C-alpha positions as CSV (number, residue, x, y, z in Angstrom):
1,X,-10.8,-6.9,2.4
2,X,-9.1,-6.0,-1.3
3,X,-10.0,-2.3,-2.8
4,X,-9.9,-3.6,-6.3
5,X,-10.3,-1.6,-9.2
6,X,-8.2,1.1,-7.9
7,X,-6.0,2.1,-10.5
8,X,-3.4,1.2,-8.5
9,X,-2.7,-1.6,-10.0
10,X,-1.9,-0.7,-13.3
11,X,1.0,1.8,-12.0
12,X,4.8,1.0,-12.9
13,X,6.7,3.8,-10.9
14,X,10.2,4.0,-10.1
15,X,11.2,2.9,-6.6
16,X,12.4,6.4,-5.5
17,X,9.0,8.3,-6.6
18,X,7.0,5.8,-5.3
19,X,8.8,6.1,-1.5
20,X,8.5,9.8,-2.0
21,X,4.6,9.7,-2.6
22,X,3.8,6.9,0.2
23,X,5.7,8.5,2.5
24,X,4.0,11.9,2.0
25,X,0.5,10.2,2.3
26,X,1.7,8.8,5.6
27,X,2.1,5.0,4.5
28,X,5.4,3.6,6.1
29,X,7.6,1.1,4.4
30,X,9.1,-0.1,7.7
31,X,10.7,-3.4,7.4
32,X,8.3,-5.1,4.9
33,X,10.2,-5.3,1.9
34,X,13.3,-8.1,0.1
35,X,15.0,-7.5,-2.7
36,X,11.5,-8.3,-4.9
37,X,8.9,-6.5,-3.3
38,X,7.7,-3.7,-1.3
39,X,4.6,-3.2,1.3
40,X,3.8,0.2,2.5
41,X,1.5,0.0,5.6
42,X,-1.3,2.8,6.6
43,X,-2.1,2.1,10.3
44,X,-5.3,2.7,12.0
45,X,-5.6,2.8,15.7
46,X,-9.1,3.0,17.4
47,X,-11.1,1.4,20.1
48,X,-12.3,-1.4,17.8
49,X,-8.9,-2.5,17.5
50,X,-5.8,-2.1,15.3
51,X,-5.9,-2.4,11.6
52,X,-3.3,-1.8,8.3
53,X,-4.2,-0.6,4.7
54,X,-1.6,-1.8,2.6
55,X,-0.1,-1.2,-0.6
56,X,2.5,-4.3,-1.9
57,X,4.8,-4.0,-4.9
58,X,7.0,-5.7,-6.8
59,X,10.0,-5.3,-9.1
60,X,9.6,-5.8,-12.6
61,X,13.4,-4.0,-13.0
62,X,16.3,-3.9,-10.7
63,X,16.9,-4.2,-7.2
64,X,15.0,-2.8,-4.3
65,X,17.5,-3.2,-1.6
66,X,19.8,-1.5,-4.3
67,X,17.1,1.2,-4.7
68,X,17.3,1.1,-7.9
69,X,14.0,-1.1,-8.8
70,X,10.9,-0.1,-10.9
71,X,8.1,-1.3,-9.0
72,X,4.7,-2.5,-10.4
73,X,1.8,-2.3,-7.7
74,X,-1.0,-4.3,-6.7
75,X,-4.3,-3.8,-5.4
76,X,-4.5,-2.5,-2.4
77,X,-6.1,-4.7,0.9
78,X,-6.9,-4.5,4.6
79,X,-6.5,-6.7,7.4
80,X,-7.1,-6.5,11.4
81,X,-4.3,-7.0,13.9
82,X,-4.8,-9.9,16.5
83,X,-2.2,-10.3,19.3
84,X,-0.4,-12.2,19.3
85,X,-1.2,-14.2,15.8
86,X,-0.4,-11.0,13.6
87,X,-2.5,-9.4,10.7
88,X,-5.5,-11.5,9.2
89,X,-7.1,-10.4,6.1
90,X,-9.9,-13.2,5.7
91,X,-13.6,-12.7,4.2
92,X,-15.0,-13.2,7.8
93,X,-13.0,-10.0,9.0
94,X,-16.1,-7.1,9.9
95,X,-14.3,-3.6,9.1
96,X,-15.6,-0.5,10.8
97,X,-17.1,1.7,8.2
98,X,-15.4,5.0,8.7
99,X,-12.0,3.4,8.1
100,X,-13.2,1.8,5.2
101,X,-14.4,5.2,3.7
102,X,-11.1,6.9,5.2
103,X,-9.2,3.8,3.7
104,X,-10.8,4.4,0.2
105,X,-10.5,8.8,0.3
106,X,-6.5,7.7,0.8
107,X,-6.0,5.4,-2.1
108,X,-7.5,7.7,-4.8
109,X,-5.2,10.5,-3.6
110,X,-2.2,7.9,-3.6
111,X,-3.4,6.6,-6.7
112,X,-4.0,10.4,-8.4
113,X,-0.3,11.3,-7.1
114,X,1.2,7.8,-8.5
115,X,-0.7,8.3,-11.8
116,X,0.7,11.9,-12.5
117,X,4.0,10.7,-11.5
118,X,4.1,7.7,-13.3
119,X,2.9,9.1,-16.6
120,X,5.9,11.9,-16.0
121,X,8.3,9.1,-16.1
122,X,7.0,7.1,-19.4
């Protein structure tokens, strides 16, 4: 499930500011980065399974590994974890309505913070 037109996909922001905002909103980076990309995860563990709301981004300038990148964000998306194969994102996945509603609220809150900080850095 892709959350299109959230406003997040238009944000360009310094890596450090992005990290602070995502951590503030309960999203973790973990090992989901390389020298050009970062993906922050918000994990849902509910009786129906484990789901991840993911916020991807890529460096338009600088280096993620050196912590000096300027990041362009992309559309957030959600997937369901299956053991042992991993996270599936297919259009045939069914997501509980309560986590979709929470994800939309989370995306709006993050989008608001990102937009405010990105405008400050322009």
